[in-house]
C-alpha positions in Angstrom: -0.4 -0.1 0.0 1.8 3.5 -1.0 1.2 6.5 1.0 -0.5 8.4 -1.8 -3.5 5.0 -1.0 -7.1 5.5 0.0 -7.4 4.9 3.8 -10.2 2.0 3.1 -13.1 3.8 4.4 -12.9 6.6 2.1 -14.9 6.9 -1.2 -14.3 8.6 -4.7 -16.8 9.7 -6.9 -15.5 10.8 -10.4 -17.4 13.7 -12.1 -16.9 13.0 -15.5 -16.9 16.3 -17.7 -14.5 15.1 -20.4 -11.3 17.0 -20.0 -12.8 19.3 -16.6 -13.4 15.8 -15.0 -12.3 15.6 -11.2 -12.8 13.9 -8.3 -14.7 13.9 -5.2 -13.3 12.5 -2.3 -15.1 11.2 0.6 -13.9 9.9 4.3 -12.4 10.9 7.2 -9.1 13.1 7.4 -9.0 15.1 4.4 -8.6 18.1 5.5 -5.1 16.9 7.0 -4.3 15.6 3.9 -5.4 18.3 1.7 -1.6 19.1 0.9 -1.0 15.6 0.0 -3.7 15.4 -2.3 -3.8 18.7 -4.2 -0.4 18.4 -4.9 -0.6 14.8 -6.4 -3.1 16.7 -9.2 -2.0 20.2 -9.4 1.4 21.3 -10.5 0.5 25.1 -9.0 2.1 26.5 -5.5 0.3 29.0 -4.6 -3.2 28.7 -2.8 -5.7 31.5 -1.8 -8.0 30.1 1.4 -11.5 31.3 1.7 -13.4 30.8 5.0 -15.7 32.1 7.7 -15.6 32.8 10.9 -17.2 29.9 12.3 -15.2 27.3 10.0 -11.7 28.9 10.4 -10.9 28.5 14.6 -11.8 25.0 14.3 -9.6 23.8 10.0 -7.5 26.6 8.9 -4.6 25.9 10.5 -4.6 22.2 9.9 -4.8 22.9 6.4 -2.9 25.7 6.2 -0.1 23.6 8.0 -1.1 20.2 5.2 -0.5 23.3 2.3 3.2 24.1 3.8 3.8 20.3 4.2 4.1 20.0 0.4 5.5 23.5 0.2 2.0 25.0 -1.4 2.3 28.9 0.0 -1.3 30.2 0.9 -2.8 33.1 2.3 -6.4 33.0 3.7 -9.2 35.1 4.1 -11.8 34.9 7.3 -15.4 36.3 6.5 -18.4 36.6 8.2 -20.3 33.4 8.2 -24.2 33.1 7.1 -26.7 33.7 4.1 -25.5 37.2 4.2 -22.2 36.9 3.0 -23.2 35.5 -0.3 -23.2 38.8 -1.6 -21.6 41.6 -3.8 -19.9 43.3 -0.9 -18.7 40.5 0.2 -17.5 39.3 -3.3 -15.0 42.3 -3.5 -12.7 41.0 -1.2 -12.7 37.5 -2.2 -11.8 38.9 -5.5 -9.2 41.6 -4.4 -7.5 38.7 -1.9 -7.5 36.3 -4.8 -5.3 38.4 -6.8 -3.2 39.9 -4.0 -2.2 36.1 -3.6 -1.0 36.2 -7.2 -3.2 33.3 -8.3 -1.5 31.6 -11.9 -3.0 29.1 -14.1 -1.8 26.4 -12.1 -2.4 27.7 -9.0 -6.1 27.8 -7.5 -8.7 29.0 -5.0 -9.7 27.1 -1.9 -13.2 27.1 -0.6 -13.4 25.9 3.0 -16.6 26.3 4.4 -20.5 25.2 3.9 -22.5 26.3 0.7 -22.4 30.0 1.2 -18.5 30.1 1.1 -18.6 27.1 -1.7 -21.0 29.7 -3.8 -19.0 32.4 -3.1 -15.7 31.8 -3.6 -16.5 29.5 -6.8 -18.1 32.5 -8.3 -15.1 34.6 -7.5 -12.8 31.6 -9.0 -15.1 31.8 -12.3 -14.1 35.7 -12.9 -11.1 36.1 -11.7 -8.9 36.2 -14.4 -11.7 34.6 -16.4 -11.3 31.8 -14.0 -8.9 30.5 -12.2 -8.5 26.7 -10.4 -11.0 25.6 -7.7 -11.4 23.4 -5.0 -13.6 22.9 -2.3 -13.6 21.5 1.1 -16.9 21.3 2.4 -17.5 21.6 5.9 -21.2 20.5 6.4 -23.5 18.3 4.9 -25.5 20.2 2.9 -22.4 21.2 0.9 -20.8 18.1 0.7 -23.9 16.3 -1.1 -24.7 19.3 -2.8 -23.4 22.4 -3.4 -19.7 21.9 -3.3 -20.4 19.5 -6.8 -21.2 20.1 -10.3 -19.9 24.0 -10.6 -22.9 26.3 -9.7 -21.7 29.2 -8.1 -23.3 33.1 -6.8 -24.4 35.2 -4.8 -27.8 36.4 -3.5 -29.9 39.2 -4.5 -32.8 41.5 -2.8 -34.7 39.8 -6.0 -34.4 36.2 -5.3 -31.3 33.7 -4.3 -28.3 32.6 -6.6 -29.9 35.2 -9.1 -26.2 36.2 -10.2 -23.3 33.3 -10.6 -21.4 31.9 -13.5 -21.2 27.7 -14.0 -17.8 27.0 -12.7 -16.5 23.5 -11.9 -14.0 22.7 -9.4 -10.9 20.7 -9.8 -11.6 18.5 -6.6 -13.8 17.8 -3.9 -12.4 16.7 -0.4 -15.7 16.0 1.9 -14.0 15.3 5.1 -16.3 13.4 7.2 -14.7 14.0 10.8 -16.3 17.6 10.3 -19.9 16.8 10.1 -19.0 15.4 13.6 -18.8 19.1 14.6 -22.0 20.4 13.0 -24.7 21.4 15.0 -28.0 18.9 14.9 -29.5 21.2 13.0 -27.7 22.3 10.4 -27.1 18.4 10.4 -30.7 17.9 9.7 -31.0 20.8 6.8 -28.0 18.8 5.4 -29.4 15.7 5.4 -33.0 17.3 3.5 -30.6 17.2 0.4 -30.2 13.0 0.9 -33.2 12.6 0.8 -33.9 14.9 -2.1 -31.8 12.5 -4.1 -34.1 9.4 -3.0 -37.2 11.2 -4.1 -35.7 12.3 -7.5 -35.3 8.8 -8.7 -33.7 6.4 -6.3 -36.8 5.0 -4.5 -34.7 2.3 -2.7 -32.4 4.7 -1.8 -35.0 6.5 0.3 -36.4 3.3 1.4 -32.6 2.2 2.9 -32.9 5.8 4.9 -36.0 5.3 6.2 -34.4 2.3 7.6 -30.7 3.9 8.2 -31.0 7.2 8.8 -30.3 7.3 12.9 -27.3 5.4 11.7 -26.2 8.4 9.3 -26.8 10.7 12.0 -24.5 8.6 14.0 -21.7 8.3 11.7 -19.2 6.1 10.2 -19.7 3.5 7.5 -23.3 4.3 7.0 -22.6 8.0 7.0 -20.0 8.1 4.6 -22.4 5.7 2.2 -24.9 8.3 2.3 -23.0 10.6 1.1 -21.1 8.7 -1.2 -24.4 7.8 -2.9 -25.7 11.3 -2.9 -22.5 12.4 -5.0 -22.8 9.5 -7.4 -26.6 10.6 -7.9 -25.7 14.2 -8.1 -22.5 13.8 -10.5 -24.7 11.4 -13.1 -26.8 14.2 -13.2 -24.4 17.0 -13.7 -22.1 14.8 -16.2 -25.8 14.3 -18.4 -26.6 18.3 -18.3 -23.9 20.5 -16.8 -25.7 23.7 -17.6 -29.5 22.7 -16.5 -31.2 22.7 -20.1 -33.5 19.8 -19.0 -32.0 17.1 -16.6 -30.6 18.6 -14.0 -33.3 20.9 -12.9 -34.5 17.4 -11.0 -32.0 18.5 -8.5 -34.3 21.6 -8.1 -37.0 19.5 -6.0 -38.5 21.2 -3.3 -36.2 24.4 -4.4 -38.8 26.3 -5.9 -41.0 26.2 -2.9 -38.1 26.8 -0.6 -35.9 29.3 -2.1 -39.6 31.3 -1.9 -39.5 30.4 1.9 -36.3 31.9 2.4 -36.9 34.7 0.6 -39.8 35.8 2.8 -37.9 35.0 5.9 -35.3 37.5 4.2 -32.9 34.4 4.4 -32.6 35.0 8.7 -31.1 31.6 9.4 -32.7 32.4 12.9 -35.7 31.6 10.9 -35.1 29.2 8.7 -32.3 27.3 6.9 -31.6 26.2 3.2 -32.3 22.5 4.2 -35.5 23.1 6.5 -37.3 25.5 3.5 -36.0 22.4 0.8 -38.0 19.7 3.4 -41.1 22.0 3.5 -40.3 22.6 -0.4 -40.5 18.8 -0.9 -43.4 18.1 0.8 -45.2 20.8 -0.7 -44.3 19.4 -4.2 -45.5 16.2 -3.1 -48.3 17.7 -1.8 -49.3 19.9 -5.1 -48.7 16.8 -7.3 -50.9 15.0 -5.4 -54.0 18.2 -5.8 -52.9 17.9 -9.8 -54.0 14.1 -10.0 -49.9 13.1 -10.1 -49.4 11.4 -7.4 -50.9 9.3 -4.8 -51.6 11.3 -1.2 -49.9 8.3 0.2 -46.7 9.1 -1.0 -47.2 12.9 0.5 -47.7 11.4 3.6 -44.9 9.4 3.4 -42.8 12.0 2.9 -43.6 14.1 5.0 -43.8 11.4 7.9 -39.9 10.5 7.3 -38.5 14.4 6.7 -40.5 14.6 10.3 -39.0 11.4 12.0 -35.5 13.3 11.5 -36.5 16.4 13.0 -36.7 18.7 10.0 -40.1 20.9 9.6 -42.6 19.7 7.1 -44.9 22.9 7.2 -44.8 26.9 6.6 -46.8 27.0 10.0 -43.8 25.9 11.8 -41.3 28.5 10.2 -40.8 30.8 13.4 -42.5 35.1 12.9 -45.3 35.7 10.6 -44.7 35.0 6.8 -46.3 37.4 4.0 -49.6 36.5 2.2 -49.5 34.0 -0.7 -49.6 36.2 -3.2 -46.2 37.6 -1.7 -44.9 34.1 -2.0 -45.6 33.6 -5.1 -44.4 37.0 -6.3 -41.4 34.9 -5.0 -42.0 31.8 -7.2 -42.0 33.8 -10.6 -38.7 35.9 -9.8 -37.3 32.1 -9.2 -34.9 31.5 -12.2 -36.7 28.4 -13.1 -39.4 30.6 -14.9 -39.3 30.0 -19.0 -41.3 32.5 -21.3 -43.2 33.6 -18.2 -44.4 29.9 -17.3 -44.0 29.1 -14.1 -41.3 25.2 -14.0 -41.8 23.1 -11.1 -40.0 19.5 -10.1 -43.2 17.4 -9.7 -43.7 14.0 -8.9 -45.7 10.5 -10.0 -44.5 9.4 -6.2 -41.5 8.6 -4.3 -38.0 8.4 -7.0 -40.4 9.2 -9.9 -39.6 13.4 -10.2 -39.9 15.2 -13.2 -40.3 18.2 -14.9 -43.2 20.2 -15.2 -42.4 23.2 -17.6 -46.4 24.8 -17.9 -47.6 24.8 -14.5 -50.4 26.9 -14.1 -49.8 30.4 -11.7 -53.4 30.0 -11.0 -53.1 26.7 -8.9 -50.2 27.4 -7.7 -51.7 30.5 -5.8 -54.8 29.0 -4.4 -52.6 25.9 -3.2 -50.7 27.8 -1.3 -53.4 30.1 -0.2 -54.9 27.0 1.1 -51.4 25.6 2.7 -50.7 29.0 4.0 -54.3 30.6 5.0 -53.9 34.4 6.0 
């Protein structure tokens, strides 16, 4: 066994995009091994590490030490934590840090953090020098199974979430499963919503496995690594087939059209709602709306809600603290969502658990009436 061989518990998922293909490594101890993994793949010896105030105290020093051990010279920038960091205000210092580090063609920008840091840093990497190499080291479950994979980057606008951004694929994703032990239960649950989503899209067997094994996934170890690997493989397959979301990739937005509207309605206040919680409520709403449209059985919506509730996720709008705007305002947010083509509403609906599909001509009147029913004023 050579020194570069992966530990037995580690899994590798390949995202197949021709000459832009890359590996997702999943397993324990990967932050300590980051310098070795990066040096094996990139010739560059200069890096800029972008992280946030929550992650930096735990993981910045071990990462910098790992890079230094491989003669990689790195600078770092620590940003405030939270969804509000995905803004033009914080994009500027990230770009300036990358430029100040004199990142060249074979060097890289590293995102060390959750989805917010990954999205913001990826966007900066995509636009600085018209595209710099980029490495994701996701530190939340949500980022490990979703936002770190596939090259969607961006920031938010007062008009809505992720409306400003570019597609910019990473060169490597290092998903260190040890870091998940330090997440709050709420953060882990929020990430789990995205794991369940892959089952609900087109993997009914995986969803059934999660119903039986979710406690083991939460506990850590082999079940957790398995759930992350299956999720990453599911996303990798979709991204390889439809990198720029012209069709199939839209399925990954199951629950997100409703979820993003709820996030906008709470003004991205993480005390009230975090992304994965919005997705959980959104996935239940998508199944209930599919039932209303006579596409799926009410039993499926009940089953989805029961599982998400069992793991401790919110499943109804009434569970969001504070007052939500009226249904009409939620509709405005849905109409602003980027999944609208030619004025028609595009939703991911379902014919049952694991049978999701893209519906791109959903009548706005039906959605509004459904929202009024689920969110009485």
